[in-house]
Backbone as CSV, one residue per row, in Angstrom:
resi,resn,N_x,N_y,N_z,CA_x,CA_y,CA_z,C_x,C_y,C_z
1,UNK,69.407,-9.421,-1.938,68.128,-8.719,-1.216,68.379,-6.930,-1.693
2,UNK,69.324,-6.593,-2.106,69.652,-5.162,-2.395,68.953,-4.834,-3.848
3,UNK,69.246,-5.852,-4.785,68.848,-5.812,-5.929,67.223,-6.037,-5.986
4,UNK,66.842,-6.866,-5.255,65.284,-6.938,-5.051,64.605,-5.392,-4.386
5,UNK,65.136,-4.843,-3.393,64.741,-3.587,-2.730,64.962,-2.748,-3.964
6,UNK,65.862,-2.522,-4.657,65.922,-1.402,-5.706,65.244,-1.608,-6.825
7,UNK,64.777,-2.719,-7.154,63.597,-2.941,-8.287,62.156,-2.685,-7.795
8,UNK,62.079,-3.119,-6.450,60.771,-2.858,-5.985,60.443,-1.309,-5.603
9,UNK,61.652,-0.585,-5.373,61.462,0.608,-5.139,61.453,1.638,-6.744
10,UNK,61.949,0.982,-7.523,61.829,1.734,-8.821,60.495,1.402,-9.198
11,UNK,59.863,0.034,-9.213,58.524,-0.228,-9.652,57.586,0.795,-8.807
12,UNK,57.877,1.139,-7.608,57.037,1.947,-6.792,57.141,3.333,-7.289
13,UNK,58.113,3.944,-7.520,58.467,5.334,-7.602,58.590,6.015,-9.304
14,UNK,59.299,4.938,-10.077,59.342,5.475,-11.585,58.035,5.114,-12.333
15,UNK,57.244,5.928,-12.072,56.009,5.712,-12.818,54.862,6.674,-12.522
16,UNK,54.020,7.013,-13.538,53.053,8.000,-13.634,52.201,8.131,-12.083
17,UNK,51.848,6.889,-11.312,50.991,6.823,-10.580,51.777,7.686,-9.243
18,UNK,52.768,7.253,-8.975,53.757,8.021,-8.119,53.631,9.481,-8.335
19,UNK,54.109,9.643,-9.446,54.130,11.385,-9.814,52.554,11.985,-9.538
20,UNK,51.586,11.307,-9.995,50.118,11.922,-9.769,49.800,11.945,-7.937
21,UNK,50.362,10.990,-7.210,50.089,10.959,-5.991,51.035,12.190,-5.403
22,UNK,52.013,12.586,-5.842,52.804,13.439,-5.387,52.337,14.850,-5.645
23,UNK,51.750,14.912,-6.940,51.021,16.279,-7.443,49.867,16.524,-6.491
24,UNK,49.093,15.415,-6.322,47.783,15.466,-5.455,48.330,15.924,-4.098
25,UNK,49.204,15.270,-3.464,49.706,15.579,-2.009,50.169,17.305,-1.869
26,UNK,51.017,17.580,-2.870,51.514,19.084,-2.803,50.327,20.012,-2.992
27,UNK,49.508,19.620,-4.089,48.548,20.468,-4.297,47.702,20.799,-3.013
28,UNK,47.178,19.394,-2.642,46.228,19.734,-1.144,47.161,20.348,0.008
29,UNK,48.466,20.146,0.033,49.197,20.871,1.060,49.235,22.553,0.554
30,UNK,49.435,22.923,-0.579,49.587,24.227,-0.729,48.257,24.774,-0.700
31,UNK,47.077,24.221,-0.730,46.053,24.640,-0.356,45.629,24.827,1.138
32,UNK,46.030,23.883,1.977,46.109,23.973,3.203,46.856,25.087,3.883
33,UNK,48.085,25.222,3.315,48.898,26.255,3.917,48.452,27.650,3.507
34,UNK,47.881,28.006,2.229,47.274,29.281,1.994,45.927,29.439,2.374
35,UNK,45.250,28.610,3.111,44.016,28.939,3.518,43.707,28.600,4.970
36,UNK,44.406,27.764,5.695,44.316,27.690,7.031,45.646,27.958,7.861
37,UNK,46.586,27.393,7.306,48.018,27.659,8.135,48.306,29.163,8.082
38,UNK,48.259,29.666,7.174,48.653,31.199,6.590,47.891,32.026,8.047
39,UNK,46.739,31.773,8.401,45.941,32.373,9.714,46.309,31.917,10.864
40,UNK,47.148,30.808,11.049,47.536,30.238,12.431,46.439,29.431,12.954
41,UNK,46.782,28.419,13.228,45.877,27.302,14.050,45.813,27.690,15.235
42,UNK,44.512,27.675,15.671,44.161,27.760,17.277,44.761,28.941,17.825
43,UNK,44.731,30.109,17.189,45.360,31.295,17.694,46.842,31.286,17.873
44,UNK,47.294,30.505,16.930,48.927,30.307,17.461,49.545,30.921,16.172
45,UNK,50.780,31.267,16.099,51.329,31.881,14.812,51.392,30.666,13.707
46,UNK,51.331,31.379,12.414,51.372,30.348,11.228,52.643,29.509,11.244
47,UNK,53.546,29.564,11.800,55.141,29.153,11.749,55.207,28.575,13.249
48,UNK,54.196,28.529,13.780,54.472,27.627,15.190,54.253,26.000,14.679
49,UNK,54.759,25.189,15.606,54.781,23.911,15.673,53.447,23.292,15.513
50,UNK,52.466,24.030,16.195,51.040,23.858,16.377,50.476,23.645,14.927
51,UNK,50.832,24.941,14.253,50.121,25.177,12.885,50.854,24.262,11.978
52,UNK,52.145,23.872,11.949,52.961,23.011,11.228,52.264,21.566,11.355
53,UNK,52.112,21.112,12.282,51.694,19.878,12.690,50.267,19.407,12.412
54,UNK,49.301,20.489,12.400,47.924,20.734,11.863,48.199,20.414,10.220
55,UNK,49.038,21.254,9.832,49.465,20.969,8.292,49.735,19.332,7.894
56,UNK,50.764,18.746,8.595,50.706,17.448,8.347,49.651,16.563,8.504
57,UNK,49.053,16.938,9.639,47.921,15.819,9.939,46.886,15.832,9.048
58,UNK,46.729,17.155,8.230,45.526,17.173,7.308,46.267,16.450,5.752
59,UNK,47.426,16.345,5.925,48.272,15.463,4.795,48.015,14.185,4.895
60,UNK,48.049,13.583,6.029,48.072,12.291,6.450,47.177,10.988,5.982
61,UNK,45.899,11.817,5.971,45.008,11.051,5.162,45.275,10.437,3.772
62,UNK,45.832,11.439,2.917,46.137,11.154,1.566,47.430,10.304,1.749
63,UNK,48.362,10.566,2.409,49.632,9.927,2.631,49.592,8.566,2.908
64,UNK,48.574,8.149,3.790,48.196,6.849,4.404,47.297,5.977,3.240
65,UNK,46.629,6.775,2.217,46.033,6.010,1.369,47.119,5.745,0.238
66,UNK,48.068,6.643,0.083,49.296,6.414,-0.738,49.873,5.318,-0.617
67,UNK,50.220,5.163,1.115,50.743,3.703,1.547,49.988,2.403,1.169
68,UNK,48.722,2.463,1.211,47.911,1.402,1.107,48.018,0.976,-0.426
69,UNK,48.243,2.044,-1.516,48.372,1.504,-2.879,49.808,0.992,-3.038
70,UNK,50.792,1.557,-2.192,52.220,0.848,-2.395,52.025,-0.537,-1.900
71,UNK,51.300,-0.652,-0.832,51.273,-2.087,-0.305,50.411,-3.179,-1.387
72,UNK,49.340,-2.398,-1.989,48.474,-2.995,-3.129,49.561,-3.773,-4.107
73,UNK,50.698,-3.105,-4.431,51.611,-3.580,-5.644,52.433,-4.765,-4.818
74,UNK,52.561,-4.796,-3.374,53.051,-5.981,-2.637,52.089,-7.003,-2.768
75,UNK,50.986,-6.899,-2.516,49.916,-8.116,-2.324,49.270,-8.347,-3.274
76,UNK,48.999,-7.726,-4.468,48.057,-8.031,-5.413,48.475,-9.281,-6.072
77,UNK,47.239,-9.920,-6.788,47.423,-11.166,-6.998,48.483,-11.658,-8.339
78,UNK,48.894,-10.343,-8.906,49.887,-10.653,-9.755,51.232,-10.661,-9.303
79,UNK,51.407,-9.579,-8.278,52.818,-9.755,-7.233,52.743,-11.303,-6.623
80,UNK,51.647,-11.800,-6.221,51.791,-12.806,-5.180,52.009,-14.114,-5.962
81,UNK,52.058,-14.100,-7.427,52.301,-14.998,-8.235,53.858,-15.382,-8.284
82,UNK,54.588,-14.343,-8.164,55.956,-14.468,-8.184,56.441,-15.242,-6.918
83,UNK,55.705,-15.258,-5.759,55.926,-16.266,-4.599,55.916,-17.383,-4.941
84,UNK,55.544,-17.956,-6.154,55.693,-19.514,-6.499,57.275,-19.738,-6.774
85,UNK,57.632,-18.511,-7.602,59.007,-18.887,-7.929,59.849,-18.632,-6.755
86,UNK,59.855,-17.517,-6.022,60.712,-17.354,-4.788,60.391,-18.285,-3.859
87,UNK,59.614,-19.219,-3.553,59.403,-20.062,-2.692,60.591,-21.286,-2.795
88,UNK,60.768,-21.229,-4.535,61.618,-22.484,-4.701,63.135,-21.920,-4.508
89,UNK,63.408,-20.749,-4.023,64.699,-20.267,-3.845,65.272,-20.142,-2.376
90,UNK,66.668,-20.058,-2.179,66.933,-19.958,-0.715,66.296,-18.789,-0.059
91,UNK,65.703,-17.865,-0.770,65.406,-16.557,-0.150,64.321,-16.906,0.875
92,UNK,64.341,-16.347,2.160,63.401,-16.760,3.228,62.418,-15.613,2.823
93,UNK,61.032,-16.353,2.802,59.839,-15.851,2.703,59.496,-14.354,3.504
94,UNK,59.917,-14.522,4.707,59.734,-13.307,5.781,60.546,-12.149,5.443
95,UNK,61.830,-12.497,5.068,62.822,-11.323,4.680,62.274,-10.761,3.308
96,UNK,61.792,-11.659,2.133,61.514,-11.177,1.235,60.406,-10.022,1.058
97,UNK,59.491,-10.743,2.032,58.230,-9.543,2.178,58.749,-8.342,2.998
98,UNK,59.438,-8.491,3.946,60.045,-6.990,4.351,60.905,-6.350,3.420
99,UNK,61.703,-6.953,2.536,62.266,-6.111,1.738,61.192,-5.339,0.408
100,UNK,60.327,-6.113,0.308,58.890,-5.232,-0.470,58.305,-4.504,0.057
101,UNK,58.059,-4.482,1.595,57.231,-3.482,2.113,58.125,-2.369,2.541
102,UNK,59.530,-2.669,2.705,60.556,-1.582,2.995,60.526,-0.512,1.797
103,UNK,60.476,-1.133,0.826,60.416,-0.396,-0.774,59.373,0.267,-0.607
104,UNK,58.344,0.006,-0.281,56.719,0.643,-0.259,57.065,1.741,0.839
105,UNK,57.673,1.453,2.042,57.745,2.568,3.165,58.781,3.735,2.395
106,UNK,59.682,3.092,1.832,60.715,4.288,1.350,60.128,5.157,0.381
107,UNK,59.144,4.474,-0.592,58.293,5.314,-1.530,57.623,6.517,-0.840
108,UNK,56.724,6.004,0.271,55.941,6.629,1.235,56.816,7.665,1.820
109,UNK,57.765,7.451,2.196,58.775,8.465,2.884,59.244,9.753,1.992
110,UNK,59.476,9.124,0.490,59.771,10.209,-0.392,58.375,11.185,-0.381
111,UNK,57.350,10.798,-0.271,56.233,11.434,-0.647,56.023,12.367,0.560
112,UNK,56.247,12.073,1.683,56.320,12.543,2.957,57.307,13.777,3.359
113,UNK,58.365,13.218,2.433,59.533,14.269,2.485,59.089,15.405,1.539
114,UNK,58.502,15.182,0.585,58.044,16.310,-0.489,56.779,17.107,0.319
115,UNK,56.189,16.505,1.120,54.981,17.277,1.667,55.800,18.375,2.889
116,UNK,56.746,17.468,3.850,57.538,18.222,4.783,58.165,19.393,4.070
117,UNK,58.823,19.394,3.049,59.606,20.227,2.550,58.828,21.802,2.020
118,UNK,57.743,21.202,1.430,56.741,22.203,0.806,56.439,23.137,2.076
119,UNK,55.999,22.344,3.143,55.405,23.211,4.316,56.833,24.260,4.822
120,UNK,57.779,23.457,4.732,58.854,24.290,5.559,59.236,25.509,4.461
121,UNK,59.342,25.048,3.208,59.934,26.144,2.231,58.731,27.472,2.186
122,UNK,57.643,27.016,2.490,56.509,27.999,2.286,56.775,28.837,3.746
123,UNK,56.707,28.661,4.889,57.205,29.375,5.970,58.279,29.899,5.909
124,UNK,59.215,29.630,5.454,60.695,30.113,5.400,60.411,31.194,4.361
125,UNK,59.915,31.220,3.244,59.697,32.515,2.259,59.089,33.439,2.808
126,UNK,57.890,33.210,3.438,56.999,34.126,4.161,57.524,34.707,5.474
127,UNK,58.220,33.904,6.428,58.447,34.386,7.960,60.027,34.567,8.083
128,UNK,60.786,33.867,7.025,62.262,33.976,7.484,62.843,33.505,8.567
129,UNK,63.651,34.287,9.229,64.037,34.097,10.499,63.195,33.597,11.698
130,UNK,62.038,33.881,11.719,61.249,33.671,12.610,61.054,31.834,12.631
131,UNK,61.252,31.599,11.536,60.437,29.998,11.614,62.209,29.161,12.170
132,UNK,61.662,28.469,13.205,62.770,27.566,13.814,62.200,26.141,13.139
133,UNK,63.412,25.650,12.320,63.188,24.631,11.780,63.098,22.946,12.862
134,UNK,64.077,23.665,13.855,64.270,22.550,14.878,62.967,22.241,15.516
135,UNK,62.190,23.432,15.802,60.636,23.268,16.413,59.742,22.415,15.667
136,UNK,60.070,22.437,14.342,58.951,21.758,13.484,59.356,20.274,13.405
137,UNK,60.580,19.619,13.754,60.722,18.277,13.926,59.909,17.571,14.431
138,UNK,59.680,17.992,16.061,58.998,17.013,16.729,57.644,16.814,16.345
139,UNK,56.723,17.528,15.956,55.421,17.524,15.532,55.583,16.616,14.193
140,UNK,56.258,16.737,13.382,56.430,15.923,12.363,56.808,14.738,12.727
141,UNK,57.623,14.486,13.729,57.764,12.931,13.985,56.601,12.137,15.004
142,UNK,56.081,13.084,15.666,54.961,12.463,16.158,53.561,12.312,15.354
143,UNK,53.587,13.152,14.396,52.661,12.759,13.703,52.502,11.870,12.598
144,UNK,54.057,11.658,11.938,54.190,10.712,10.824,54.356,9.475,11.379
145,UNK,55.428,9.006,11.931,55.647,7.948,12.606,54.896,6.765,12.873
146,UNK,54.198,7.337,14.092,53.065,6.366,14.715,51.925,6.159,13.414
147,UNK,51.492,7.247,12.798,50.622,6.779,11.648,50.902,5.843,10.328
148,UNK,52.391,5.908,10.283,53.068,5.275,9.387,52.997,3.699,9.821
149,UNK,53.625,3.688,10.980,53.663,2.205,11.902,52.223,1.453,11.693
150,UNK,51.301,2.527,11.924,49.861,1.704,12.252,49.340,1.509,10.924
151,UNK,49.316,2.061,9.759,48.774,1.934,8.587,49.567,0.904,7.882
152,UNK,50.968,0.962,8.023,51.711,-0.094,7.607,51.154,-1.503,8.136
153,UNK,51.240,-1.549,9.400,51.056,-3.032,10.206,49.656,-3.354,9.700
154,UNK,48.833,-2.721,9.829,47.124,-3.104,9.544,47.266,-3.438,8.059
155,UNK,47.835,-2.587,7.154,47.826,-2.787,5.812,48.426,-4.158,5.149
156,UNK,49.610,-4.578,5.851,50.203,-5.850,5.738,49.299,-6.915,6.164
157,UNK,48.716,-6.943,7.279,47.864,-8.097,7.805,46.619,-8.031,6.585
158,UNK,45.981,-7.067,6.409,45.088,-6.899,5.512,45.223,-7.403,4.058
159,UNK,46.364,-6.837,3.475,46.806,-7.628,2.282,47.032,-8.904,2.344
160,UNK,47.565,-9.561,3.498,47.778,-10.974,3.395,46.605,-11.710,3.179
161,UNK,45.259,-11.195,3.858,44.114,-11.821,4.045,43.485,-11.661,2.580
162,UNK,43.548,-10.297,1.999,42.950,-10.354,0.745,43.347,-8.886,0.330
163,UNK,43.816,-8.933,-1.125,44.498,-7.292,-1.371,43.215,-6.426,-1.591
164,UNK,41.873,-6.934,-1.764,40.925,-6.056,-1.783,40.597,-5.419,-0.638
165,UNK,41.087,-5.907,0.406,40.646,-5.166,1.735,41.578,-3.880,2.022
166,UNK,42.658,-3.895,1.328,43.483,-2.326,1.180,42.765,-1.425,0.479
167,UNK,41.805,-1.732,-0.449,40.840,-0.821,-1.165,39.980,-0.239,-0.055
168,UNK,39.360,-1.224,0.616,38.361,-1.100,1.921,38.802,-0.152,2.936
169,UNK,40.114,-0.241,2.976,40.980,0.442,4.214,40.965,1.932,3.769
170,UNK,41.049,2.254,2.382,41.545,3.465,1.956,40.434,4.562,2.241
171,UNK,39.139,4.465,2.238,38.092,5.448,2.612,38.075,5.687,3.929
172,UNK,38.381,4.539,4.914,38.574,4.765,6.433,39.747,5.701,6.695
173,UNK,40.942,5.187,5.969,41.918,6.247,6.021,41.653,7.887,5.851
174,UNK,40.937,8.017,4.806,40.410,9.323,4.405,39.802,10.032,5.516
175,UNK,38.778,9.291,6.013,37.884,9.925,6.910,38.410,9.845,8.524
176,UNK,39.754,9.409,8.637,40.313,9.061,9.897,40.447,10.475,10.877
177,UNK,40.463,11.583,10.067,40.484,12.991,11.032,39.226,13.199,11.379
178,UNK,38.072,12.389,10.923,36.645,12.883,11.227,36.135,11.804,12.316
179,UNK,36.929,10.762,12.879,36.730,9.841,13.970,36.447,10.670,15.161
180,UNK,35.381,10.203,15.926,35.247,10.957,17.131,36.049,10.147,18.243
181,UNK,37.524,10.391,18.418,38.492,9.752,19.204,38.839,11.001,20.606
182,UNK,38.950,10.577,21.519,39.576,11.495,22.476,40.679,12.372,21.731
183,UNK,40.667,13.576,22.613,41.585,14.477,21.826,43.036,13.951,21.799
184,UNK,43.597,13.271,22.884,44.797,12.844,22.602,45.096,11.977,22.030
185,UNK,44.079,11.160,21.559,44.369,9.809,20.924,43.868,9.824,19.317
186,UNK,43.558,11.129,19.016,43.535,11.579,17.537,44.455,10.984,16.880
187,UNK,44.204,10.049,15.787,45.201,9.502,15.171,46.356,10.145,14.330
188,UNK,45.771,10.846,13.229,46.528,11.768,12.498,46.703,13.023,13.160
189,UNK,46.075,13.548,14.200,46.130,14.694,15.043,45.660,16.074,14.500
190,UNK,44.798,16.089,13.580,44.229,17.071,13.146,43.405,17.733,14.227
191,UNK,42.632,17.157,14.944,41.750,17.936,16.040,42.555,18.363,17.159
192,UNK,43.667,17.379,17.332,44.705,17.754,18.218,45.268,18.962,18.282
193,UNK,46.028,19.113,16.974,46.728,20.314,16.999,45.727,21.515,16.824
194,UNK,44.694,21.499,16.430,43.558,22.511,16.337,42.944,22.846,17.347
195,UNK,42.739,22.000,18.636,41.858,22.185,19.637,42.570,22.197,21.037
196,UNK,43.674,21.617,20.889,44.447,21.105,22.368,45.042,22.593,22.784
197,UNK,45.636,23.531,21.736,46.198,24.737,22.400,45.200,25.564,22.794
198,UNK,44.031,25.531,22.611,42.819,26.310,22.988,42.530,25.969,24.585
199,UNK,42.913,24.932,24.987,42.746,24.552,26.343,43.676,25.044,27.421
200,UNK,44.981,25.144,26.816,46.097,25.914,27.688,45.967,27.598,27.757
201,UNK,46.458,27.683,28.779,46.185,29.209,29.354,46.904,30.215,28.856
202,UNK,48.213,29.909,28.462,48.951,31.022,27.731,48.419,31.304,26.301
203,UNK,48.819,32.425,25.733,48.570,32.718,24.298,49.749,32.190,23.299
204,UNK,49.546,31.560,22.489,50.468,31.238,21.610,51.470,29.989,22.437
205,UNK,51.163,29.304,22.884,51.777,27.946,23.808,52.934,27.319,22.969
206,UNK,54.025,27.133,23.743,55.101,26.408,23.168,54.495,24.817,23.073
207,UNK,54.975,24.327,22.038,54.449,22.879,21.586,54.968,21.758,22.515
208,UNK,53.941,21.410,23.191,54.084,20.158,24.150,53.107,18.932,24.164
209,UNK,53.449,17.747,23.989,52.493,16.796,23.995,52.326,16.292,25.364
210,UNK,50.891,16.241,25.701,50.635,15.878,26.889,50.864,14.018,27.190
211,UNK,51.142,13.940,28.600,51.221,12.712,28.787,50.365,11.456,27.918
212,UNK,49.270,11.582,27.948,48.243,10.773,27.293,48.611,10.705,25.979
213,UNK,48.909,11.923,25.479,49.334,11.772,24.078,50.549,11.128,23.721
214,UNK,51.622,11.267,24.423,52.859,10.106,24.404,52.291,8.663,24.266
215,UNK,51.358,8.346,25.329,51.003,7.118,25.434,50.343,6.432,24.158
216,UNK,49.396,7.281,23.734,48.508,6.884,22.489,49.542,6.719,21.223
217,UNK,50.599,7.950,21.236,51.303,7.663,20.116,52.113,6.319,20.016
218,UNK,52.620,5.962,21.568,53.377,4.628,21.647,52.441,3.602,21.372
219,UNK,51.262,3.521,21.755,50.359,2.363,21.350,50.327,2.386,20.114
220,UNK,49.948,3.239,19.463,49.769,3.070,17.682,50.841,2.621,16.983
221,UNK,52.210,3.140,17.761,53.438,2.564,17.075,53.512,1.292,17.572
222,UNK,53.392,0.718,18.569,53.424,-0.918,19.303,52.514,-1.455,18.342
223,UNK,51.105,-1.075,18.080,50.256,-1.837,17.625,50.806,-2.254,15.843
224,UNK,51.299,-0.944,15.673,51.699,-1.041,14.124,52.620,-1.973,13.824
225,UNK,53.713,-1.997,14.829,55.090,-2.721,14.383,54.559,-4.235,14.909
226,UNK,53.822,-4.459,15.800,53.185,-5.687,16.184,52.429,-6.568,14.950
227,UNK,51.847,-5.767,14.327,50.961,-6.244,13.208,51.903,-6.494,12.077
228,UNK,52.857,-5.812,11.933,53.877,-6.050,10.689,54.452,-7.269,11.153
229,UNK,55.025,-7.374,12.346,55.760,-8.674,12.618,55.138,-9.800,12.479
230,UNK,53.835,-9.630,12.965,52.898,-10.689,12.636,52.687,-11.040,11.192
231,UNK,52.424,-10.323,10.327,52.178,-10.411,9.164,53.720,-11.157,8.474
232,UNK,54.810,-10.796,8.949,55.913,-11.390,8.349,56.162,-13.013,9.048
233,UNK,55.691,-13.221,10.299,55.732,-14.440,10.877,54.666,-15.180,10.127
234,UNK,53.562,-14.866,9.939,52.676,-15.753,8.947,52.944,-15.855,7.529
235,UNK,53.600,-14.816,7.188,54.118,-15.134,5.644,55.215,-16.461,5.454
236,UNK,55.932,-16.268,6.684,57.027,-17.260,6.377,56.489,-18.653,6.807
237,UNK,55.637,-18.573,7.742,55.084,-19.910,8.173,54.183,-20.436,7.041
238,UNK,53.431,-19.690,6.280,52.395,-20.202,5.358,53.308,-20.724,3.952
239,UNK,54.562,-20.098,3.818,55.342,-20.647,2.591,55.843,-21.737,3.036
240,UNK,56.429,-21.860,4.215,57.287,-22.998,4.650,56.070,-24.321,4.713
241,UNK,54.977,-24.051,5.198,53.835,-25.226,5.146,53.573,-25.554,3.717
242,UNK,53.674,-24.765,2.730,53.362,-25.030,0.998,54.710,-25.875,0.632
243,UNK,55.769,-25.663,1.016,56.725,-26.443,0.654,56.719,-27.667,1.282
244,UNK,56.385,-27.770,2.604,56.147,-29.357,3.146,55.013,-30.166,2.243
245,UNK,54.117,-29.504,1.949,52.887,-30.124,1.649,52.870,-30.639,0.088
């Protein structure tokens, strides 16, 4: 399984497509930092957790599209043809799918780490000791992890049905920040980070996620993990049925 993981990860990362995605994400992130974050979001400091969370939330639509394209490599017709060979081996079909999707997630995490590093370096260069890296971790985690889980789970289910559905999901992901959701249920968080601080009484408040926000993030995380687990179960069941017939 380790060899399969390394092979799939190299296939996802060691190509011009990954480099292009990284360049696009970093360029868009640089523009967001220079045009919006540098001014401070919602009357907070540019180096506040609110401003940094907004920066990551603005990047998440692009990162989500990147994840969908990584999943395309897992569920495309060309990739699925290999299943005929793997079905004849002792390798469990569900575990095989998990390894391939794990490589896709790892490739996504490399992109997300690049975006995160760009933001932190930008703030450290401009504001130095005023930047608390510890304070930036929480908005990063609550922005990235639930979105990763939800897009991964939905993408795995969609890819199993038909790989073309992943392409249909791409524009939906790009427009996710524009969806008219309640503030705490904002999926990527651009509206939450830019508007919620304005509802608080103090100026430049410390970062805090309200209870409804924690519930929303937990639901997104649970739904994503549930869909991913269901996709693995259905994959295992489908391959087993094919062997029996």
